[in-house]
C-alpha positions in Angstrom: -19.3 -13.4 -9.4 -15.8 -15.6 -9.4 -15.4 -15.2 -12.9 -16.1 -11.6 -12.5 -13.6 -11.2 -9.6 -11.5 -12.8 -12.0 -12.1 -10.6 -15.3 -11.4 -7.5 -13.4 -8.1 -8.6 -11.9 -6.9 -9.7 -15.1 -7.8 -5.9 -16.4 -6.2 -4.0 -13.9 -3.0 -6.4 -14.3 -2.9 -5.4 -17.8 -3.5 -1.7 -17.1 -0.9 -1.6 -14.5 1.6 -3.5 -16.7 0.8 -0.7 -19.8 1.6 2.5 -16.9 5.0 0.8 -15.5 5.8 0.5 -19.0 5.1 4.1 -19.7 6.6 4.8 -16.9 10.1 3.0 -17.5 10.0 4.5 -21.0 9.3 8.3 -19.7 12.5 7.7 -17.2 14.9 6.6 -19.5 14.5 9.4 -21.6 15.0 12.1 -18.7 18.4 12.4 -16.7 17.2 14.9 -14.5 15.3 13.0 -12.2 16.9 10.2 -10.2 14.2 7.3 -11.0 14.6 5.1 -8.2 12.9 5.9 -5.0 12.5 3.3 -1.5 9.8 3.8 0.9 9.7 2.7 4.6 6.5 3.3 6.4 5.1 2.3 9.8 1.6 2.5 10.6 -1.5 1.6 12.5 -5.1 1.2 11.0 -8.3 1.0 12.9 -11.0 -1.2 11.6 -14.5 -0.6 11.9 -18.0 -1.2 11.2 -18.7 -4.6 11.5 -15.6 -6.1 10.9 -13.5 -3.9 13.9 -9.7 -5.5 13.1 -7.1 -3.2 13.4 -3.5 -3.7 12.5 -0.3 -2.3 12.9 2.6 -3.0 10.1 5.7 -2.1 8.2 5.2 -1.8 4.4 8.6 -0.8 2.2 8.0 0.0 -1.5 10.6 0.5 -3.9 9.0 3.0 -7.0 10.4 4.2 -10.2 9.4 8.0 -11.1 8.1 8.5 -14.6 8.5 12.3 -13.6 8.6 14.6 -10.5 4.8 13.9 -9.9 4.1 10.1 -10.8 5.6 7.1 -9.6 4.7 4.0 -9.2 6.7 0.8 -8.0 6.1 -2.7 -6.3 5.0 -3.0 -2.1 5.9 -5.4 0.8 4.2 -5.6 3.7 4.2 -7.1 7.0 1.0 -6.4 8.8 -0.2 -7.7 12.1 -4.0 -8.0 12.8 -6.0 -8.2 16.2 -9.8 -8.1 17.1 -9.8 -4.7 19.7 -7.3 -3.4 21.4 -4.5 -4.3 22.7 -6.3 -7.2 20.8 -5.5 -11.0 20.4 -3.0 -11.8 17.6 -3.0 -15.2 17.4 -2.1 -16.4 14.0 -3.3 -13.0 11.9 0.1 -11.8 10.6 -0.1 -11.4 6.8 2.5 -10.6 4.0 0.5 -8.2 1.6 2.3 -7.7 -1.5 1.1 -4.8 -3.9 1.8 -2.5 -6.6 2.4 1.6 -4.9 1.0 4.9 -7.3 1.8 8.3 -5.9 1.0 11.4 -7.5 2.7 14.4 -6.2 0.9 17.8 -7.5 3.4 20.0 -6.2 7.2 19.8 -6.0 7.9 22.2 -3.2 9.6 21.7 -0.1 6.2 20.8 1.9 4.1 18.7 -0.4 0.5 16.9 -0.4 0.5 13.5 -2.4 -1.9 11.0 -3.2 -1.6 7.3 -2.9 -3.3 3.6 -4.0 -2.2 0.7 -3.3 -3.2 -2.5 -4.2 -2.4 -6.4 -4.3 -2.7 -9.8 -2.4 -1.7 -10.8 0.9 -0.5 -14.1 2.0 0.0 -15.9 5.7 2.8 -18.8 5.7 1.7 -21.6 3.2 -2.0 -19.7 3.2 -3.4 -17.6 0.7 -5.6 -14.5 2.6 -7.2 -12.4 -0.4 -7.1 -9.2 -1.7 -5.4 -6.1 0.0 -6.2 -2.5 -1.1 -5.5 1.2 0.2 -5.6 4.5 -1.2 -5.3 7.6 0.8 -3.3 11.5 1.1 -0.7 12.6 2.3 2.0 15.2 3.2 5.9 14.7 2.1 9.0 17.0 3.6 11.7 17.0 1.4 14.6 18.0 4.0 17.5 17.7 1.0 17.8 16.0 -2.8 17.5 12.5 -2.4 15.5 12.4 1.7 12.1 13.4 2.5 9.8 12.1 5.4 6.4 12.0 5.1 2.4 11.2 6.8 -0.2 9.8 5.5 -3.8 8.7 5.9 -5.4 5.7 4.1 -8.4 3.9 3.8 -8.0 -0.1 2.9 -9.6 -3.1 2.6 -8.4 -6.6 3.3 -9.9 -9.9 2.5 -9.8 -11.6 5.9 -10.2 -15.4 7.3 -10.0 -15.0 11.1 -9.0 -18.1 12.9 -10.2 -16.2 16.2 -13.3 -14.8 16.0 -15.0 -15.6 12.9 -14.3 -19.2 12.8 -12.4 -19.1 9.7 -15.0 -17.4 7.8 -13.4 -15.2 5.0 -14.4 -11.3 5.6 -13.6 -7.9 4.2 -12.1 -5.8 6.9 -12.2 -1.8 6.3 -10.1 0.1 8.2 -8.3 3.7 8.3 -5.4 3.9 9.3 -2.2 6.7 10.0 1.8 5.7 8.8 4.8 8.1 8.8 7.9 6.6 6.7 11.3 7.9 5.1 11.5 8.4 1.4 15.1 7.8 0.2 16.7 7.4 -2.8 
């Protein structure tokens, strides 16, 4: 099982490298769009199913646009997990580092988009595990270099709980809602 996971991660890393290389090459060939964009978002996710950890967090991603419809970049977050609401927040702060992919089918003032985030999370001096989210959103472009957005996500986080599961690893599944600001 461990070998299978490493093999999948190796293939994902190779695919991501190829996508990033293509994005940088395409961006270098066009001067019509500003390639760099920073997304800052705050959100809340509600855990469901067997492992009901909720979390709130802050995410910052810097992305490059291959064209007006596709961006990819690197993001970092600060997420605080709790069992129940308002919950216990005992040593459950994690730092996910991830790749951020976004697809914008329209380039209008109000435009929908799809997103995928994938990476790994850490705690102070301790690895936590795989972090992944997928979702849809709506973006409001209020100027040529600024926009506001709202997205809904489904995510998983491999998590080692120090409170409820007594150091047992679990996959937390959560539905989330986030608001944010993009600027160039």
